[in-house]
C-alpha positions in Angstrom: 16.3 -8.3 -18.1 14.2 -10.8 -16.2 13.8 -13.0 -19.3 17.6 -12.7 -20.2 18.6 -13.7 -16.6 16.2 -16.6 -16.7 17.3 -17.7 -20.1 20.9 -17.8 -18.8 19.9 -19.7 -15.6 17.7 -22.2 -17.5 20.5 -22.8 -20.0 22.9 -23.5 -17.1 20.3 -25.8 -15.7 20.6 -27.9 -18.9 17.4 -26.7 -20.6 17.1 -26.1 -24.3 16.4 -22.4 -24.6 15.2 -20.3 -27.6 15.0 -16.6 -26.8 13.1 -14.4 -29.3 12.8 -10.6 -29.2 10.7 -8.5 -31.5 13.1 -5.6 -30.9 16.4 -5.0 -32.7 18.2 -4.6 -29.4 18.7 -6.7 -26.2 16.8 -6.1 -23.0 13.3 -4.9 -24.1 12.0 -2.3 -21.6 15.3 -2.3 -19.7 17.5 -1.5 -22.7 19.9 1.4 -23.1 19.3 3.4 -26.2 22.2 4.4 -28.5 22.9 6.6 -30.5 21.1 9.7 -29.1 19.3 10.1 -32.4 17.4 6.9 -31.6 16.2 8.3 -28.3 14.8 11.4 -30.0 13.0 9.2 -32.5 11.7 6.9 -29.7 10.1 9.9 -27.9 8.9 11.5 -31.2 11.0 14.7 -30.8 11.3 16.7 -34.0 14.7 17.2 -35.6 18.1 15.9 -34.6 19.9 16.4 -31.3 21.7 19.8 -31.3 25.5 20.0 -31.9 26.0 20.8 -28.3 25.1 17.2 -27.3 28.3 15.9 -28.9 28.4 12.6 -30.9 25.3 10.6 -30.9 27.3 7.4 -30.5 28.7 8.6 -27.1 25.3 8.2 -25.6 23.7 5.1 -23.9 20.5 6.2 -22.3 18.7 3.8 -19.9 15.0 3.7 -20.4 14.5 2.5 -16.8 16.9 3.8 -14.2 18.2 1.4 -11.6 21.4 0.9 -9.6 22.7 -2.4 -8.2 23.0 -2.9 -4.4 26.6 -3.9 -3.9 25.6 -6.8 -1.6 22.2 -7.4 -3.3 20.7 -10.3 -5.2 21.6 -9.2 -8.7 25.3 -8.8 -7.8 25.1 -12.4 -6.4 23.5 -13.6 -9.7 26.3 -11.9 -11.7 29.0 -13.3 -9.5 27.7 -16.9 -9.4 27.2 -17.0 -13.1 30.5 -15.2 -13.7 28.6 -12.8 -16.0 30.8 -10.2 -14.2 33.6 -11.0 -16.7 31.6 -9.2 -19.4 31.0 -6.0 -17.3 32.8 -3.2 -15.5 31.2 -1.4 -12.6 31.6 1.9 -10.9 30.5 2.9 -7.5 27.8 5.6 -7.3 29.4 8.6 -5.5 26.7 9.5 -3.1 23.2 9.0 -1.9 21.1 12.0 -1.0 17.8 12.6 0.8 15.4 15.5 0.5 14.3 17.3 3.6 12.5 20.7 3.8 13.3 21.6 0.2 17.0 20.9 0.5 19.1 17.8 -0.2 21.4 16.2 2.3 24.0 13.5 1.9 22.9 10.2 3.5 25.8 9.7 5.9 28.0 6.8 4.8 30.5 6.7 7.7 30.3 7.3 11.4 32.2 10.6 10.9 29.7 11.7 8.3 26.8 10.8 10.5 28.3 12.9 13.3 28.9 15.9 11.0 25.5 15.6 9.2 23.0 18.3 9.6 20.2 15.9 9.1 19.8 15.4 12.8 20.6 17.1 16.1 23.2 15.8 18.5 21.0 13.8 20.8 19.1 12.4 17.8 22.5 11.2 16.4 23.3 9.3 19.6 20.0 7.5 19.5 20.3 6.8 15.8 23.8 5.4 16.4 22.4 3.0 19.0 19.7 1.9 16.6 22.3 1.2 13.9 24.5 -0.8 16.3 21.3 -2.8 17.2 20.5 -3.4 13.5 24.1 -4.5 12.8 24.1 -7.0 15.6 20.6 -8.3 14.9 20.5 -11.9 13.8 17.1 -13.4 13.1 18.5 -16.8 14.2 19.8 -15.7 17.5 17.1 -14.5 20.0 19.8 -12.9 22.2 20.2 -10.1 19.7 16.5 -9.2 19.8 16.5 -7.1 23.0 12.8 -7.8 23.6 11.7 -7.3 20.0 9.8 -10.1 18.3 11.0 -9.9 14.6 7.8 -11.6 13.4 5.4 -9.6 15.5 6.8 -6.2 16.7 6.0 -3.5 14.2 8.8 -1.2 12.9 6.8 1.7 14.3 7.4 0.2 17.8 11.1 -0.4 17.1 11.5 3.3 16.2 9.7 4.1 19.5 12.0 1.9 21.4 15.0 3.9 20.2 13.0 7.2 20.6 13.7 8.2 17.0 12.0 11.4 15.7 10.0 11.8 12.5 12.9 13.1 10.3 15.1 10.2 11.2 12.3 7.7 10.6 11.7 9.3 7.2 15.3 8.9 6.0 15.8 5.5 7.6 12.7 4.0 6.0 13.1 5.6 2.7 16.8 6.2 2.1 18.2 3.2 4.0 15.4 0.6 3.9 14.3 2.0 0.5 10.6 1.6 1.0 8.5 3.6 -1.5 5.6 4.2 1.0 5.0 4.2 4.7 3.0 1.0 4.8 6.0 -0.9 6.3 5.6 1.0 9.6 2.8 -1.3 10.8 4.3 -4.5 9.5 6.6 -6.9 11.5 10.1 -5.3 11.7 12.2 -8.3 10.4 12.0 -7.3 6.8 12.9 -3.6 7.5 15.8 -4.6 9.7 17.1 -6.9 7.0 16.8 -4.1 4.4 18.8 -1.7 6.5 21.4 -4.4 7.0 21.6 -4.9 3.2 22.2 -1.2 2.8 24.9 -1.1 5.5 26.7 -4.2 4.2 26.5 -2.9 0.6 27.9 0.4 1.8 30.7 -1.3 3.7 32.0 -2.9 0.5 33.0 0.3 -1.3 32.5 3.2 1.2 31.0 6.0 -1.0 27.5 4.6 -1.5 25.9 1.1 -1.5 25.2 1.3 -5.3 27.0 0.1 -8.4 26.4 0.9 -12.0 27.8 -0.8 -15.1 29.9 1.1 -17.6 28.1 1.7 -20.9 24.7 1.5 -19.2 22.2 -1.1 -17.9 21.7 -2.5 -21.4 24.9 -4.4 -20.7 23.2 -6.6 -18.1 20.7 -8.4 -20.4 23.5 -8.8 -23.0 25.7 -10.5 -20.4 23.1 -13.0 -19.5 22.2 -13.6 -23.1 25.9 -14.5 -23.6 25.8 -16.9 -20.7 22.8 -18.6 -22.3 24.7 -18.9 -25.6 27.7 -20.5 -23.9 25.3 -23.2 -22.6 23.7 -23.8 -26.0 20.9 -21.2 -25.9 19.8 -19.4 -29.1 19.0 -15.7 -29.2 17.0 -14.1 -32.1 16.6 -10.4 -32.3 14.2 -8.7 -34.7 11.9 -11.7 -34.4 8.2 -10.8 -34.6 5.8 -12.9 -32.5 2.6 -13.7 -34.4 0.9 -16.0 -31.9 1.4 -18.0 -28.8 0.1 -21.5 -29.7 -2.1 -23.1 -27.1 -3.6 -26.6 -27.0 -6.0 -27.7 -24.3 -5.1 -24.6 -22.2 -1.4 -25.3 -22.3 1.3 -23.6 -24.3 2.9 -25.8 -27.0 4.7 -23.2 -29.1 5.3 -19.8 -30.5 4.5 -18.8 -34.1 6.8 -16.4 -35.9 7.0 -15.6 -39.6 4.8 -18.6 -40.5 6.9 -21.1 -38.5 6.1 -22.6 -35.0 8.9 -23.1 -32.5 7.6 -25.8 -30.1 8.1 -25.5 -26.4 7.1 -27.0 -23.0 7.3 -23.7 -21.1 7.3 -20.1 -22.1 8.6 -17.0 -20.2 7.6 -13.6 -21.5 6.9 -10.0 -20.4 3.4 -8.6 -20.2 3.5 -6.9 -23.6 3.3 -10.4 -25.3 0.2 -11.6 -23.4 -2.2 -8.7 -22.8 -5.1 -11.1 -21.9 -3.2 -12.7 -19.0 -2.1 -9.6 -17.1 -3.9 -6.8 -15.2 -2.9 -3.2 -14.8 -1.8 -2.5 -11.2 -0.6 1.1 -11.6 1.6 3.6 -13.5 5.1 5.0 -13.3 6.2 8.3 -14.7 9.9 8.6 -15.7 11.6 11.7 -17.0 15.0 11.4 -18.6 16.8 14.7 -18.3 20.0 15.8 -20.1 22.1 18.3 -18.1 25.3 20.1 -18.7 26.1 20.4 -15.0 26.2 18.2 -11.9 23.2 18.5 -9.6 23.5 21.4 -7.2 24.5 20.6 -3.6 25.9 17.2 -4.4 29.5 18.3 -4.1 29.7 18.0 -8.0 29.3 14.2 -7.9 29.5 12.6 -11.3 26.8 10.1 -10.1 24.3 10.0 -7.3 20.9 9.0 -6.1 18.4 11.4 -4.6 15.4 10.1 -2.7 12.5 12.5 -1.9 10.5 10.8 0.9 6.7 11.0 0.3 6.1 12.7 3.6 8.3 15.7 2.5 6.1 16.4 -0.5 2.7 15.2 0.8 2.5 12.1 -1.3 2.0 8.4 -0.7 5.1 7.2 -2.6 8.6 8.4 -2.9 10.2 10.2 -5.9 13.6 9.1 -7.0 16.4 10.6 -9.0 19.3 8.6 -10.5 22.1 10.6 -12.0 25.1 9.3 -14.1 27.4 11.0 -16.5 30.2 10.7 -19.1 32.3 9.0 -16.4 30.1 5.9 -17.1 30.4 6.0 -20.9 26.7 6.8 -21.2 26.9 10.5 -22.2 29.1 12.8 -24.2 32.0 14.6 -22.4 30.7 17.1 -19.8 27.1 15.8 -20.0 25.0 14.3 -17.3 21.8 12.1 -17.4 19.4 12.4 -14.5 16.3 10.2 -14.5 13.5 11.0 -12.1 10.7 8.5 -11.5 7.8 7.9 -9.2 4.6 5.9 -8.9 1.7 7.9 -10.4 -1.0 8.9 -7.9 -3.1 11.6 -9.7 -4.3 12.6 -13.1 -1.4 15.0 -13.5 1.8 12.9 -13.2 4.1 15.7 -14.5 3.0 17.9 -11.6 3.8 15.0 -9.2 7.4 14.7 -10.4 8.0 18.5 -10.3 9.9 18.5 -6.9 12.5 16.3 -8.5 12.8 18.3 -11.7 13.2 21.5 -9.7 16.4 20.0 -8.2 17.8 19.4 -11.7 17.4 22.9 -13.3 18.5 24.0 -15.8 17.5 21.0 -17.9 18.7 20.9 -21.5 16.3 18.3 -22.8 13.8 16.1 -21.2 12.0 12.9 -22.4 8.8 12.0 -20.5 7.3 8.5 -20.4 4.3 7.3 -18.5 4.2 3.5 -18.4 1.5 1.1 -17.2 2.5 -1.4 -14.6 1.3 -5.0 -15.2 1.2 -8.1 -13.1 0.4 -11.6 -14.3 -3.2 -12.9 -13.6 -2.0 -16.3 -14.8 0.5 -17.9 -12.5 1.4 -20.4 -15.3 0.6 -23.6 -13.3 -1.9 -24.7 -16.0 -0.8 -22.8 -19.1 3.0 -23.1 -18.4 3.2 -19.5 -19.6 5.3 -17.5 -17.0 4.9 -13.8 -17.2 7.3 -11.3 -15.6 6.1 -8.1 -13.9 6.7 -4.6 -15.3 9.5 -2.6 -13.7 8.4 -0.6 -10.7 9.7 2.9 -9.6 12.4 1.6 -7.2 15.9 2.5 -8.0 17.6 -0.8 -7.4 17.1 -4.4 -8.7 15.9 -6.1 -5.5 12.2 -6.3 -6.6 13.2 -7.5 -10.0 15.3 -10.3 -8.5 12.3 -11.3 -6.3 10.3 -11.6 -9.5 13.0 -13.8 -11.1 13.1 -16.1 -8.1 9.3 -16.3 -8.1 9.1 -17.2 -11.7 11.9 -19.8 -11.2 10.0 -21.4 -8.3 6.7 -21.5 -10.3 8.5 -23.2 -13.3 10.8 -25.6 -11.4 8.7 -26.3 -8.3 11.7 -25.5 -6.1 13.3 -22.5 -4.5 16.0 -20.6 -6.5 19.3 -21.5 -4.9 22.5 -19.6 -5.6 24.8 -22.5 -4.4 23.0 -24.9 -6.7 23.6 -22.6 -9.6 27.3 -22.6 -8.9 27.5 -26.4 -8.7 25.7 -26.9 -12.0 28.3 -24.7 -13.7 31.1 -26.9 -12.3 29.3 -30.0 -13.5 29.3 -28.7 -17.1 32.6 -27.0 -17.2 34.6 -29.2 -14.7 36.7 -27.7 -11.9 40.0 -27.4 -13.8 38.9 -24.9 -16.4 37.3 -22.7 -13.7 40.6 -22.1 -12.1 
């Protein structure tokens, strides 16, 4: 996805783009696999899917589960590039958080917050005060700080200021600010406050949850940006094996495929193409589960997210579940896909993810993958090879968008600017046709 978005953006920027992919489908690691038979093959499961799974063609299974924050960066990129015209989105019906072995809905309205059994009555009042504070907080207006220094005061101290208890801190930090660990508590509070604002503003757009999901699966996203690139003269080649990245004097000059060299000044790729320029920074376990029922205690939602804060299961990092269904054209009628994921911390990843799988029982079929996480050791300044990071365990695209903006900055020497992107489109298309 990062490469597809960047190929779209670079094409809009007037660059000549050739996009090669060794796979027969768009999106690499972030593809959606269809038909279901292909998923069975990919995970080396014997035999064909049983009759009860319906038609193989009705399935589009994401390899990497993520939702879009309604007010987040990826939605902005989609809107500014008008890639939205190729996609349809649905709002995810609810966000849930795990506490003491049970799941509770993350309150999405004031009425829900007051009725929620996540907190006691006095706790609710204090939490409400805190949310009002966050909503009014403006990093450019010191009058809204109420004695907090956004660049110095830690988040731990802000929670203390509002006298919030451990349970509330858990669900605020992990279900609203969407941190995977508790490291944020001792960092300056500005980032956390902005994350909670993003959650609230995203929620305000559609009311049920702050998350969106594209019909037919996440594989639609890379295809949308690949189309954008094509409109601006980019070329996309699937099934194109990469034999060698050609380097002269430490700098990339081309890519060799099937005996021919395509010459280039800059190269963007994922870690799997340049194993000598990346280092392993961790692992993620993901388990794709096929269910014939909605998840218990979610009010039969046809889509939801469940966050298991690390504190609740004695871990360092959170466990996530994303659930979607036939309502999103990704599964056969009456079927549900739930994908659990977390950062690996021990030598027994399957044990680590068990609390999530327990919430999903009975599971009809599961597909387990453990992926290494890579980060570039080469920033590309010399070699002009710009490498994206592997997808982390988070369930939204904010970290992916940060990576895209970082690569853009390293390539172009300037910050990525949404407004600039809009203007460039007008230069090429002219105003009239845009109307």
